[in-house]
C-alpha positions as CSV (number, residue, x, y, z in Angstrom):
1,M,146.9,53.7,68.3
2,K,150.1,51.9,69.1
3,F,151.4,51.8,72.6
4,I,155.1,51.3,73.3
5,D,156.3,50.0,76.7
6,L,159.4,51.9,77.7
7,T,159.8,50.4,81.1
8,R,162.7,48.0,82.1
9,E,162.3,44.8,83.9
10,I,163.1,44.8,87.6
11,N,165.1,41.8,88.8
12,N,168.2,40.9,90.7
13,N,170.4,42.0,87.8
14,T,168.7,45.4,87.2
15,Q,171.4,48.1,86.8
16,V,171.2,50.9,89.3
17,C,173.3,54.0,90.1
18,P,176.5,52.9,91.9
19,C,175.3,54.9,94.9
20,D,172.1,52.8,95.1
21,K,171.3,49.2,96.2
22,V,170.6,46.5,93.6
23,P,166.9,45.3,94.0
24,V,166.2,42.0,95.6
25,V,163.5,39.8,94.0
26,E,162.7,36.4,95.7
27,D,160.0,33.8,95.7
28,Y,157.9,34.3,98.8
29,D,155.1,31.8,98.1
30,T,155.0,29.2,95.4
31,M,152.2,27.1,93.8
32,E,154.0,23.9,95.0
33,E,154.0,24.8,98.7
34,E,151.4,27.5,99.4
35,G,149.2,27.2,96.3
36,V,149.9,30.7,95.1
37,N,152.8,32.5,93.5
38,V,154.0,35.6,95.4
39,K,157.2,37.5,95.0
40,F,159.1,39.4,97.7
41,M,160.7,42.7,96.4
42,K,163.1,45.1,98.1
43,M,164.4,48.1,96.2
44,G,164.9,51.8,96.2
45,T,162.2,54.2,95.0
46,Y,164.3,55.3,92.1
47,T,165.1,51.8,90.7
48,S,164.9,51.1,86.9
49,T,162.2,53.1,85.0
50,H,160.8,55.7,87.4
51,I,159.7,59.2,87.9
52,D,161.8,61.7,90.0
53,A,159.6,63.7,92.3
54,P,160.8,67.1,93.6
55,Y,161.2,65.4,97.0
56,H,164.1,63.4,95.5
57,I,166.4,66.5,95.7
58,S,164.6,68.7,98.2
59,K,163.3,67.9,101.7
60,E,160.6,70.5,101.2
61,G,159.7,69.3,97.6
62,R,156.4,67.6,96.7
63,N,156.1,63.8,96.4
64,L,154.4,62.0,93.6
65,N,151.2,61.6,95.7
66,D,151.0,65.4,95.7
67,F,150.5,65.6,92.0
68,P,147.1,65.0,90.2
69,V,147.1,62.0,87.9
70,E,146.4,64.4,85.0
71,R,149.9,65.7,85.3
72,F,151.2,62.5,83.9
73,I,148.9,62.3,80.9
74,G,149.5,64.3,77.7
75,K,151.3,64.5,74.4
76,G,155.1,64.4,73.9
77,I,157.8,64.4,71.4
78,V,161.2,62.8,71.1
79,L,164.3,65.0,70.9
80,D,167.1,63.2,69.2
81,F,170.6,63.8,70.6
82,S,171.9,60.4,69.8
83,D,174.6,61.9,67.5
84,R,176.1,64.1,70.2
85,G,178.5,61.7,71.9
86,E,179.3,60.8,75.5
87,I,178.9,63.2,78.4
88,Y,177.5,65.8,76.0
89,E,175.9,68.8,77.7
90,I,172.6,69.6,76.1
91,T,172.4,73.4,76.0
92,R,169.5,75.9,75.9
93,E,170.3,76.4,72.2
94,D,169.8,72.7,71.6
95,I,166.4,72.9,73.2
96,M,165.3,76.2,71.6
97,A,166.0,74.6,68.2
98,H,162.8,72.6,68.8
99,A,160.9,75.5,70.5
100,E,157.9,75.5,68.2
101,E,157.4,71.7,68.5
102,L,157.8,71.8,72.3
103,R,155.2,74.5,72.8
104,Q,152.6,72.1,71.3
105,V,153.2,69.2,73.8
106,D,153.4,68.4,77.5
107,F,156.4,66.0,77.6
108,A,159.9,65.8,76.1
109,I,161.7,62.5,75.7
110,L,165.5,62.7,75.3
111,N,166.9,60.1,72.9
112,T,170.6,60.1,73.9
113,G,171.3,56.8,72.2
114,W,172.6,55.5,75.5
115,A,169.9,52.8,76.0
116,S,172.2,50.4,74.1
117,Y,174.8,50.7,76.9
118,Y,172.4,49.6,79.6
119,G,174.1,47.0,81.9
120,T,177.6,48.5,81.3
121,W,179.6,51.2,83.1
122,D,179.3,53.3,79.9
123,F,175.6,53.7,80.6
124,F,176.4,56.5,83.0
125,R,178.3,58.5,80.3
126,H,175.1,59.7,78.6
127,P,174.4,63.2,77.3
128,Y,172.6,65.3,80.0
129,L,170.6,68.5,80.4
130,S,172.4,71.6,81.5
131,G,170.6,73.7,84.1
132,D,169.8,76.3,81.5
133,A,168.4,73.7,79.1
134,A,166.2,72.4,81.8
135,L,165.0,75.9,82.5
136,A,164.3,76.4,78.8
137,L,162.0,73.3,78.9
138,V,160.1,74.7,81.8
139,E,159.7,78.1,80.0
140,L,158.3,76.3,77.0
141,G,155.6,74.6,79.1
142,I,157.1,71.1,79.4
143,K,155.7,69.2,82.4
144,I,157.9,66.1,82.3
145,V,161.2,65.2,80.8
146,G,162.1,61.6,80.0
147,T,165.4,60.1,79.0
148,D,166.9,56.8,77.9
149,G,170.0,57.5,80.1
150,S,170.4,56.9,83.8
151,S,169.3,60.4,84.6
152,A,168.3,63.7,82.9
153,D,171.3,65.4,84.6
154,A,174.9,64.5,84.7
155,A,175.7,61.1,86.4
156,Y,179.3,62.0,87.3
157,G,181.5,64.6,89.0
158,F,178.9,67.4,89.6
159,A,181.5,69.9,90.7
160,C,183.3,69.3,87.4
161,V,180.1,69.7,85.5
162,D,179.2,72.9,87.3
163,G,182.6,74.3,86.6
164,W,184.1,74.6,90.1
165,F,186.7,72.0,89.0
166,P,188.1,71.6,85.5
167,K,185.9,69.2,83.4
168,K,189.0,67.0,82.7
169,L,189.3,66.3,86.4
170,G,185.9,64.4,86.1
171,K,187.0,62.4,83.1
172,I,185.6,58.8,83.2
173,N,188.1,56.0,82.9
174,D,187.5,54.1,79.7
175,K,188.2,50.7,81.3
176,Y,186.6,51.0,84.7
177,G,183.9,53.7,84.1
178,T,185.0,55.7,87.2
179,P,186.3,59.3,87.5
180,H,189.9,58.2,88.2
181,Y,191.4,61.6,88.6
182,L,188.9,62.6,91.2
183,L,189.4,59.4,93.1
184,I,193.2,59.9,93.1
185,L,192.6,63.4,94.5
186,F,190.3,62.1,97.2
187,Y,192.8,59.4,98.2
188,I,195.6,62.0,98.5
189,V,193.4,64.3,100.6
190,G,192.5,61.3,102.8
191,L,196.1,60.3,103.3
192,I,197.1,63.8,104.6
193,P,195.8,63.2,108.2
194,V,197.3,59.7,108.2
195,V,200.7,61.0,107.2
196,A,200.4,63.9,109.7
197,G,199.9,61.3,112.4
198,L,196.5,62.7,113.5
199,D,194.2,60.5,115.6
200,I,190.6,59.8,114.8
201,D,189.4,62.4,117.3
202,R,191.4,65.2,115.7
203,I,190.2,64.2,112.2
204,A,186.6,64.1,113.4
205,N,187.0,67.6,115.0
206,M,188.5,69.0,111.9
207,S,185.7,67.6,109.8
208,M,183.0,68.9,112.2
209,I,184.6,72.4,112.2
210,L,184.6,72.6,108.4
211,M,181.1,71.1,108.1
212,N,179.8,73.7,110.7
213,I,181.3,76.5,108.7
214,T,179.6,75.2,105.5
215,T,176.3,74.9,107.4
216,F,176.7,78.4,108.7
217,L,176.9,79.7,105.1
218,V,173.7,77.8,104.4
219,V,172.0,79.5,107.4
220,V,173.2,82.9,106.1
221,A,171.8,82.1,102.7
222,T,168.5,81.0,104.2
223,A,168.2,84.3,106.1
224,R,168.6,86.2,102.8
225,L,165.9,84.2,100.9
226,P,163.2,86.9,101.2
227,K,165.5,89.5,99.7
228,L,167.1,87.3,97.0
229,L,164.0,85.4,95.9
230,P,161.0,87.5,97.1
231,D,158.5,86.0,94.6
232,A,159.4,82.4,95.3
233,W,159.6,83.0,99.0
234,A,156.1,84.6,99.0
235,K,154.7,81.4,97.3
236,S,156.6,79.0,99.5
237,T,154.5,76.5,101.6
238,F,157.0,77.0,104.4
239,K,157.0,80.8,104.4
240,I,157.2,82.4,107.8
241,S,157.5,86.1,108.8
242,N,160.8,87.7,108.0
243,V,161.4,88.4,111.7
244,A,160.8,84.8,112.7
245,L,163.1,83.6,109.9
246,K,165.9,85.9,111.1
247,V,165.5,84.9,114.7
248,I,165.7,81.2,113.8
249,C,168.7,81.7,111.5
250,Y,170.5,83.9,114.1
251,L,169.9,81.2,116.7
252,C,171.1,78.4,114.5
253,G,174.2,80.5,113.5
254,A,175.0,81.2,117.2
255,L,174.7,77.5,118.1
256,L,177.0,76.6,115.2
257,A,179.5,79.3,116.3
258,F,179.4,78.0,119.9
259,Q,179.9,74.4,118.8
260,N,182.9,75.4,116.7
261,Y,184.3,77.3,119.6
262,L,184.2,74.1,121.7
263,L,185.8,72.1,118.9
264,I,188.5,74.6,118.3
265,E,189.3,74.8,122.0
266,D,190.0,71.1,122.0
267,N,192.5,71.4,119.1
268,T,196.2,72.3,119.0
269,P,197.3,75.7,117.6
270,E,198.9,74.0,114.6
271,I,195.6,72.3,113.6
272,I,193.7,75.5,114.1
273,I,196.1,77.4,111.9
274,G,196.1,74.6,109.3
275,N,192.3,74.8,109.1
276,I,192.3,78.6,108.7
277,I,194.9,78.3,105.9
278,L,192.8,75.7,104.2
279,L,189.6,77.8,104.5
280,V,191.4,80.9,103.1
281,L,192.9,79.0,100.2
282,T,189.5,77.4,99.4
283,F,187.8,80.8,99.5
284,I,190.4,82.3,97.2
285,F,190.1,79.4,94.8
286,M,186.3,79.7,94.8
287,V,186.4,83.5,94.1
288,L,188.9,83.2,91.4
289,R,187.1,80.3,89.8
290,Y,183.8,82.0,89.9
291,K,185.2,85.3,88.4
292,S,186.8,83.2,85.6
293,G,183.3,82.7,84.1
294,K,183.7,79.0,84.1
295,V,181.2,78.4,86.9
296,K,177.5,78.1,86.1
297,V,175.5,79.0,89.1
298,E,172.0,77.7,88.8
299,V,169.1,79.2,90.8
300,S,166.2,76.8,91.1
301,W,163.1,76.3,93.1
302,E,159.8,74.6,92.7
303,E,156.7,76.5,91.5
304,E,153.3,75.4,90.4
């Protein structure tokens, strides 16, 4: 049997996601001075070749220590998508084309062809799994998905990938490897308070008001979990009684509303009206965009 090492070397030049820190590898002890060779390493847990645990994207998700070692042993196949091109979205149909093969194995390795771009900005423009494709893999019994790209999902402009914004808005610049349209939009939005002559306190208040409203929506959604996802809620490790859940959510909602009242009271009528107009326009945009059929809402939760 031939074994192939798919791991990448970890050193001071290891490429990481732009949002992560580059690892640090230094000589700690040397044969010349201490009589032994010891390296000092400092890096993120998702550096280079690694396994993403559910905890990576969910505070309530399991960590790698929570899985038996048998979960990481099994048979797998390579799915070749190297001819699909940059930022290609792998669909459910792409996965189901290999359904019979996938039912016979435990792992699926995505060959996107992007390993050759490692070390360049183009490395983040790899094909990626759509939410529906990932769900299809789960339905076929796949335990682990591997990829030669930076991630199994999209590595850029998630709102553009999900459909809330046009995909063209998340286009990656050929020269610099960044979503330049999105960055320009962010700069314009960031300039508005400056041009309006608002001080830092006003800007902070506006941000807190909008953030609290977003958090309030999360609280409302949490209160509806038993109704929307009854089976998943029944299996949840953090399940509490429906009454207790509602009491907690109502309390959190009341505290957020009270905090917003205090923040609004400290603002001028013009800023308050401006925030209301912004919220209404955002709501209208979201509703229209969702009804257009271009948004793919994914429902996901962790199960055994």
